[in-house]
C-alpha positions in Angstrom: 134.8 -156.1 122.7 138.5 -156.6 123.6 139.2 -157.7 120.1 137.2 -154.9 118.6 139.3 -152.3 120.5 142.5 -154.2 119.8 142.1 -154.5 116.1 140.4 -151.5 115.1 143.3 -150.2 113.0 144.4 -153.5 111.7 141.5 -155.2 110.3 138.6 -153.6 108.3 135.4 -153.9 110.2 133.2 -155.5 107.9 135.9 -158.0 106.6 136.4 -159.0 110.3 132.7 -159.6 110.8 132.4 -161.6 107.5 135.5 -163.8 107.9 134.5 -164.4 111.6 131.1 -165.8 110.6 132.1 -167.4 107.5 134.6 -169.6 109.3 132.1 -170.2 112.0 129.8 -171.6 109.5 132.6 -173.9 108.0 133.0 -175.1 111.6 129.3 -175.7 112.2 128.5 -177.5 109.0 130.3 -181.0 109.7 128.2 -181.1 112.8 124.9 -179.6 111.4 124.7 -180.6 107.7 123.0 -184.0 108.3 120.3 -182.3 110.5 119.8 -179.6 108.0 119.5 -181.9 105.1 117.1 -184.1 107.1 115.0 -181.1 108.1 115.3 -179.3 104.8 111.6 -178.7 104.7 111.7 -177.0 108.1 114.6 -175.1 106.8 112.7 -173.7 103.8 109.9 -172.9 106.0 112.0 -171.1 108.7 114.4 -169.3 106.3 113.0 -165.7 107.1 113.5 -166.1 110.7 117.0 -167.5 110.0 117.7 -164.5 107.7 116.4 -161.9 110.3 118.5 -163.4 113.2 121.6 -163.7 111.0 121.2 -160.0 110.0 120.8 -158.9 113.7 123.2 -161.2 115.4 125.9 -161.6 112.9 125.5 -158.7 110.5 124.6 -155.5 112.8 126.1 -156.9 115.9 129.2 -158.1 114.2 130.0 -155.2 111.7 128.7 -152.2 113.7 130.8 -152.9 116.9 134.1 -153.0 114.8 132.9 -149.9 113.0 132.2 -148.1 116.1 135.3 -149.2 118.1 137.5 -147.2 115.7 136.2 -144.0 116.9 134.7 -144.5 120.4 136.3 -145.5 123.9 136.0 -148.6 126.0 134.3 -146.9 128.7 131.4 -145.8 126.1 131.3 -149.2 124.8 130.8 -150.7 128.2 128.3 -148.1 129.2 126.2 -148.4 126.1 126.1 -152.5 126.3 125.1 -152.2 130.0 121.7 -151.0 129.0 121.1 -154.0 126.8 119.8 -156.2 129.6 117.3 -153.5 130.4 116.3 -153.2 126.7 116.0 -157.2 126.6 113.7 -157.0 129.4 111.5 -154.3 128.1 111.3 -155.7 124.7 110.3 -159.3 126.0 107.7 -157.8 128.1 106.4 -155.4 125.5 106.3 -158.0 122.5 105.6 -161.1 124.3 104.5 -160.6 127.8 107.7 -162.1 129.6 107.7 -160.7 133.0 110.3 -160.4 135.9 109.2 -160.6 139.5 110.1 -157.8 142.0 113.1 -159.7 143.4 114.3 -160.5 139.6 113.7 -156.6 139.0 116.0 -155.8 142.1 118.7 -158.3 140.8 118.6 -156.3 137.6 119.0 -153.0 139.2 121.6 -154.3 141.7 123.5 -155.7 138.7 123.2 -152.5 136.7 124.7 -150.4 139.8 127.7 -152.7 140.0 128.4 -152.2 136.4 128.2 -148.5 136.7 130.7 -148.7 139.7 133.2 -150.6 137.4 132.7 -148.3 134.3 133.1 -145.1 136.4 136.1 -146.4 138.3 134.3 -145.9 141.6 133.6 -142.3 140.8 130.1 -141.6 139.4 131.2 -137.9 138.4 133.1 -139.6 135.7 130.0 -140.1 133.7 129.2 -136.3 133.4 132.6 -136.0 131.8 132.0 -138.6 129.0 131.8 -137.4 125.5 129.9 -139.2 122.7 131.0 -139.4 119.3 129.8 -140.9 115.9 131.1 -144.3 116.9 128.8 -144.5 119.8 125.8 -144.3 117.4 127.2 -147.7 115.7 127.4 -149.1 119.3 123.8 -148.2 120.2 122.6 -149.8 117.0 124.6 -152.8 117.6 123.2 -153.1 121.3 119.7 -152.8 120.1 120.1 -155.3 117.4 121.6 -157.7 120.2 118.6 -157.1 122.5 116.1 -157.8 119.5 118.1 -160.8 118.4 117.8 -162.2 122.0 114.1 -161.7 122.3 113.4 -163.2 118.8 115.7 -166.3 119.4 113.6 -167.1 122.5 110.1 -166.3 121.2 110.6 -167.4 117.6 111.3 -171.2 118.3 112.7 -173.4 115.7 112.3 -177.2 115.1 116.0 -177.4 114.3 118.5 -178.6 116.8 120.6 -175.8 118.6 123.8 -176.5 116.4 121.8 -176.7 113.2 119.8 -173.6 113.8 123.0 -171.8 114.7 124.3 -172.8 111.3 121.2 -171.7 109.5 121.3 -168.2 111.3 124.9 -167.9 110.7 124.5 -168.7 107.0 121.9 -165.8 106.9 124.4 -163.6 108.4 127.1 -164.4 106.1 124.6 -163.7 103.0 123.8 -160.4 104.4 127.4 -159.4 105.1 128.9 -160.5 101.7 127.8 -157.7 99.5 129.1 -155.1 102.1 132.5 -157.0 102.4 132.7 -156.8 98.6 131.9 -153.1 98.6 134.5 -152.5 101.4 137.0 -154.4 99.5 136.5 -152.5 96.2 137.0 -149.2 98.4 140.6 -150.6 99.0 140.0 -151.5 102.6 141.5 -155.0 102.4 143.1 -156.9 105.4 146.6 -158.1 105.2 147.1 -161.9 105.7 149.5 -162.2 108.7 149.7 -163.9 112.0 147.7 -161.1 113.6 144.8 -161.1 111.5 144.4 -164.9 111.0 144.8 -165.5 114.9 142.3 -162.8 115.6 139.7 -164.1 113.2 140.1 -167.7 114.4 139.8 -166.6 117.9 136.5 -164.9 117.2 135.2 -167.8 115.1 136.1 -170.6 117.5 135.6 -168.9 121.0 133.2 -166.0 120.6 131.0 -167.6 117.8 131.1 -171.3 117.6 131.1 -171.7 121.3 129.5 -168.6 122.8 126.5 -168.2 120.5 125.6 -171.9 121.2 126.0 -171.4 125.0 123.9 -168.5 124.9 121.2 -170.2 123.1 121.1 -173.0 125.4 121.1 -170.9 128.5 118.3 -168.7 127.1 116.2 -171.9 126.5 116.2 -172.4 130.3 116.2 -168.9 131.7 114.4 -166.9 129.2 115.4 -163.8 127.2 115.3 -161.3 130.0 117.4 -163.1 132.7 119.7 -164.6 130.2 120.4 -160.8 129.0 122.0 -160.3 132.5 125.2 -162.2 131.2 126.2 -158.9 129.6 126.5 -157.4 133.0 129.4 -159.8 133.4 131.2 -158.3 130.6 133.1 -155.4 132.6 134.3 -158.0 135.0 135.6 -160.4 132.3 137.3 -157.5 130.5 138.9 -156.2 133.8 140.1 -159.9 134.6 141.6 -160.4 131.0 143.1 -157.0 130.9 144.9 -158.1 134.1 146.0 -161.3 132.7 146.8 -160.5 129.1 147.7 -156.7 129.4 149.2 -156.5 132.8 146.7 -153.8 134.0 145.9 -153.7 137.7 142.8 -154.8 139.2 141.4 -152.1 141.7 139.0 -151.8 144.5 136.1 -150.7 142.4 136.2 -154.0 140.4 135.8 -156.0 143.6 133.0 -153.8 144.8 131.2 -153.9 141.4 131.5 -157.9 141.2 130.0 -157.9 144.8 126.9 -156.3 143.4 126.8 -157.7 140.1 127.1 -161.5 140.9 124.4 -161.5 143.5 122.1 -159.4 141.4 122.5 -162.1 138.7 121.7 -164.7 141.5 118.5 -162.9 142.5 117.3 -162.5 139.0 117.8 -166.2 138.0 117.5 -168.0 141.2 114.1 -169.7 140.7 114.6 -170.1 136.9 117.7 -172.4 137.2 115.7 -175.6 137.8 113.5 -175.4 135.0 
């Protein structure tokens, strides 16, 4: 999210998404190629799932956030994504019967309140003054796609190892993004190769893709789709700390108050799941 806002006027959104995941695929293949070849029959059988997950997790979530960040605000992005854990819980319950106990539900609610405190800067009346623009529609679509990706990742299991499965899903996302990247380039939106664009794409590929998506899949395999979705409640806290470290912004009392609600909320929602 930070990179999306920082590079909205520098790198065309679909180009950023395409090269992010193309490089991620190149990073994954040296580790996953043998497993993919060894289980090529499984790969052929499961390719519709990989293509769908790639479309949701790399295509829609990859490009739509960057498109939306060009015209919406950081507060709106954070507010919209704060709804993702709730949507994940609802989808997992509606489609697959995955449930949360009363205590876990209280944890979800407590975390949501903490996020709202951070997003409103301690003033709930701020929400009444928010203005929604076209970019928010792109963010809503990205958030909904991420929720569905999370649920399907859990409930459409694969016989591939985690890294090989991520490589297959990433390949699906790259295939989906390629024609849109070509169309964007033909329209004249071509990124300039300089230190900023290269470092941005490499950071997204190595940290936010190669590392983070594997970690998310592993955690979800233990906790389930709903509880793992609570990770998104940590985003405003991470944004605040990173803005303090990288941009010199100050940490306020409402950040601490929000953290004191988000972190116990996540603990309540996952306490009995951590020993699975």
